[in-house]
VMD Tcl script that draws the C-alpha trace (Angstrom):
set ca {
  {0.00 0.00 0.00}
  {1.28 3.48 -0.82}
  {0.48 6.72 0.92}
  {0.51 10.26 -0.45}
  {1.51 13.23 1.70}
  {-0.85 16.14 1.35}
  {0.10 19.77 1.99}
  {-2.41 19.89 4.83}
  {-0.55 17.01 6.54}
  {2.70 18.97 6.68}
  {3.74 20.88 9.82}
  {3.29 24.67 9.72}
  {6.99 25.24 8.97}
  {6.53 23.29 5.74}
  {3.49 25.32 4.65}
  {4.87 28.81 3.97}
  {2.03 29.82 1.64}
  {-0.56 29.12 4.32}
  {1.54 30.99 6.89}
  {1.84 33.94 4.52}
  {-1.94 34.08 4.04}
  {-2.52 33.82 7.77}
  {0.08 36.25 9.09}
  {1.49 38.14 6.12}
  {4.84 37.91 4.38}
  {6.68 39.60 7.26}
  {6.07 36.56 9.47}
  {8.01 34.24 7.17}
  {11.68 33.37 7.53}
  {14.16 34.00 4.72}
  {14.07 30.30 3.85}
  {10.25 30.26 3.72}
  {10.18 33.24 1.37}
  {12.66 31.45 -0.87}
  {10.51 28.32 -0.65}
  {7.50 30.17 -2.07}
  {9.61 31.33 -5.01}
  {11.03 27.85 -5.58}
  {7.68 26.07 -5.38}
  {9.25 22.61 -5.09}
  {12.22 21.21 -3.26}
  {14.82 18.52 -4.08}
  {18.56 19.09 -3.76}
  {20.62 17.05 -1.26}
  {18.50 14.30 0.26}
  {15.41 15.43 -1.71}
  {14.79 18.41 0.54}
  {11.43 20.12 0.84}
  {11.10 23.63 -0.60}
  {11.79 25.12 2.84}
  {14.72 22.79 3.33}
  {16.12 23.73 -0.06}
  {15.70 27.41 0.83}
  {17.67 26.86 4.03}
  {20.33 24.93 2.14}
  {20.72 27.70 -0.48}
  {21.11 30.35 2.22}
  {23.76 28.27 3.99}
  {25.64 27.77 0.73}
  {25.57 31.51 -0.04}
  {26.79 32.60 3.38}
  {30.53 33.11 3.76}
  {32.86 34.36 6.46}
  {32.73 37.83 4.89}
  {29.07 38.01 3.86}
  {25.80 36.88 5.32}
  {23.37 35.04 3.05}
  {21.14 38.01 2.22}
  {24.10 40.20 1.35}
  {25.37 37.50 -1.01}
  {21.87 36.98 -2.44}
  {21.67 40.69 -3.30}
  {24.44 40.40 -5.91}
  {24.45 36.67 -6.76}
  {24.58 35.62 -10.42}
  {22.72 32.87 -12.28}
  {25.98 30.95 -12.62}
  {26.70 31.13 -8.89}
  {23.19 29.94 -7.99}
  {23.42 27.05 -10.41}
  {26.57 25.82 -8.68}
  {24.34 24.98 -5.69}
  {23.07 21.40 -5.81}
  {19.34 21.36 -6.52}
  {19.20 24.77 -8.22}
  {18.74 24.56 -11.96}
  {18.29 27.28 -14.54}
  {14.58 27.79 -13.80}
  {14.99 28.08 -10.02}
  {18.01 30.39 -10.41}
  {16.04 32.65 -12.76}
  {13.08 32.74 -10.36}
  {15.28 33.69 -7.40}
  {17.07 36.45 -9.33}
  {13.78 37.83 -10.62}
  {12.42 37.98 -7.06}
  {15.55 39.72 -5.76}
  {15.54 42.28 -8.58}
  {11.82 43.00 -8.18}
  {12.34 43.59 -4.46}
  {15.16 46.04 -5.20}
  {13.06 47.97 -7.70}
  {10.03 48.17 -5.42}
  {12.19 49.49 -2.59}
  {14.02 52.00 -4.78}
  {10.92 53.44 -6.48}
  {8.76 54.37 -3.51}
  {6.90 57.53 -4.63}
  {7.33 60.63 -2.51}
  {10.13 59.03 -0.49}
  {13.13 59.50 -2.74}
  {16.36 60.68 -1.19}
  {17.66 63.98 -2.47}
  {21.30 63.54 -3.49}
  {22.48 67.08 -2.77}
  {25.90 66.32 -1.30}
  {28.69 63.78 -1.98}
  {28.30 62.50 1.59}
  {24.68 61.54 0.87}
  {25.73 59.59 -2.23}
  {28.52 57.88 -0.28}
  {26.03 56.85 2.41}
  {23.66 55.43 -0.21}
  {26.50 53.37 -1.70}
  {28.10 52.37 1.59}
  {26.47 48.93 1.78}
  {27.51 47.98 -1.76}
  {31.02 49.45 -1.74}
  {32.51 50.47 1.58}
  {33.70 47.23 3.16}
  {33.90 44.91 0.18}
  {37.01 42.74 -0.30}
  {36.89 43.24 -4.08}
  {36.79 46.43 -6.10}
  {33.31 47.29 -7.27}
  {32.14 50.01 -9.63}
  {28.64 51.38 -9.10}
  {26.38 54.24 -10.13}
  {23.87 56.35 -8.25}
  {20.90 56.95 -10.55}
  {18.92 60.18 -10.21}
  {16.16 62.13 -11.88}
  {16.45 65.71 -13.14}
  {15.80 67.04 -9.62}
  {18.66 64.94 -8.18}
  {16.26 62.55 -6.45}
  {17.46 58.98 -6.00}
  {16.08 56.45 -8.48}
  {18.34 53.65 -7.34}
  {21.87 52.31 -7.36}
  {23.49 49.64 -9.45}
  {26.77 47.74 -9.13}
  {28.10 47.60 -12.69}
  {31.21 45.45 -12.32}
  {33.04 43.46 -9.65}
  {36.80 43.01 -9.99}
  {39.64 41.61 -7.94}
  {41.05 42.84 -4.64}
  {43.09 45.45 -6.52}
  {41.41 46.07 -9.85}
  {38.03 46.37 -11.51}
  {37.04 47.19 -15.05}
  {34.14 49.52 -15.76}
  {33.71 49.99 -19.51}
  {31.87 53.27 -20.22}
  {29.56 51.39 -22.58}
  {28.28 49.16 -19.74}
  {27.88 52.11 -17.39}
  {25.85 54.26 -19.76}
  {23.80 51.31 -21.03}
  {22.53 50.71 -17.49}
  {21.92 54.43 -16.94}
  {19.84 54.71 -20.10}
  {17.98 51.47 -19.37}
  {16.95 52.77 -15.95}
  {15.87 56.16 -17.33}
  {18.23 58.23 -15.17}
  {19.07 61.79 -16.19}
  {21.80 62.53 -13.61}
  {24.35 60.11 -12.16}
  {27.22 59.81 -9.71}
  {29.77 57.10 -10.39}
  {31.75 55.47 -7.62}
  {34.11 52.64 -6.80}
  {35.82 51.30 -3.71}
  {39.45 50.73 -2.80}
  {39.60 47.58 -0.63}
  {43.01 48.73 0.64}
  {41.27 51.64 2.37}
  {43.42 54.23 0.58}
  {41.39 56.98 -1.06}
  {44.22 58.16 -3.31}
  {42.96 58.10 -6.94}
  {45.07 56.04 -9.33}
  {46.07 57.06 -12.84}
  {43.44 54.60 -14.10}
  {40.78 56.29 -11.95}
  {41.62 59.67 -13.47}
  {41.73 58.29 -17.02}
  {38.37 56.54 -16.64}
  {36.82 59.72 -15.22}
  {38.06 61.65 -18.29}
  {36.39 59.09 -20.56}
  {33.13 59.09 -18.64}
  {32.86 62.87 -18.50}
  {33.41 63.14 -22.24}
  {30.79 60.44 -22.85}
  {28.36 62.19 -20.52}
  {28.73 65.41 -22.53}
  {27.85 63.59 -25.75}
  {24.85 61.80 -24.22}
  {23.56 64.77 -22.26}
  {23.55 62.79 -19.00}
  {25.61 64.81 -16.48}
  {27.96 62.99 -14.14}
  {27.84 64.96 -10.90}
  {30.82 63.29 -9.21}
  {33.11 60.28 -9.03}
  {33.53 58.98 -5.50}
  {36.15 56.65 -4.08}
  {35.06 54.78 -0.94}
  {37.18 52.91 1.56}
  {37.88 52.37 5.24}
  {34.74 54.19 6.34}
  {35.48 57.36 4.37}
  {35.19 58.71 0.83}
  {36.87 61.12 -1.58}
  {35.17 63.30 -4.19}
  {37.14 63.56 -7.43}
  {35.05 66.56 -8.35}
  {36.33 68.39 -5.27}
  {39.89 67.11 -5.56}
  {40.56 67.56 -9.30}
  {39.96 70.01 -12.15}
  {38.25 67.39 -14.32}
  {34.84 69.01 -14.12}
  {36.29 72.33 -15.29}
  {37.83 70.55 -18.25}
  {34.57 68.73 -19.06}
  {31.63 70.89 -17.85}
  {28.55 68.79 -17.16}
  {25.73 71.33 -17.02}
  {24.37 70.09 -13.71}
}
mol new
graphics top color blue
foreach p $ca { graphics top sphere $p radius 0.5 }
foreach p [lrange $ca 0 end-1] q [lrange $ca 1 end] { graphics top cylinder $p $q radius 0.2 }
display resetview
């Protein structure tokens, strides 16, 4: 004789959808929220959806990042390295993460005014300040300098990152921004701009003039502090941006 296990027979921790309906999404654990996105389980030992969610979070967590921080920037390839996560599940997880970011960043009437380099540095602090690898990111703004969102464009090594202007401006145009601040971190903690930093800023400012999308600053973050290339160089006098 065979028996089938119905959803109603499962303990509450294995019924995240029912718990969501009863108490709202805020009552669910990270693993339960992932379980709803995944729909079905499997993975090591044929885990349930909740079990697979817990397993994914454990696999993403490292000594330098917690699971949610890693999930924020994880790629399809990285997710698919986790046993039990195929292309479809990886795509579903990434879509959920990206949707959450966009909902948070587009709250009407609650957009941060980026009116000082320190404000932009604070907005980027989570993505850039304490990272072990160099990252290049942009702060996206509307014509009134209100925050539309941020985006990490590239992630490099501990000492170097590449940020092709084409990739930067493609993301800016895709997101409909009309003003931007570019930024990257120095994992060493030194805020001294390199020759490559200066050269890239030249390229970006010239591109911004052609596209009519002003770059308001280029920030370097590290060791809890930041440096404004606009305040420290003459680059903006050489390439006026028409703020």
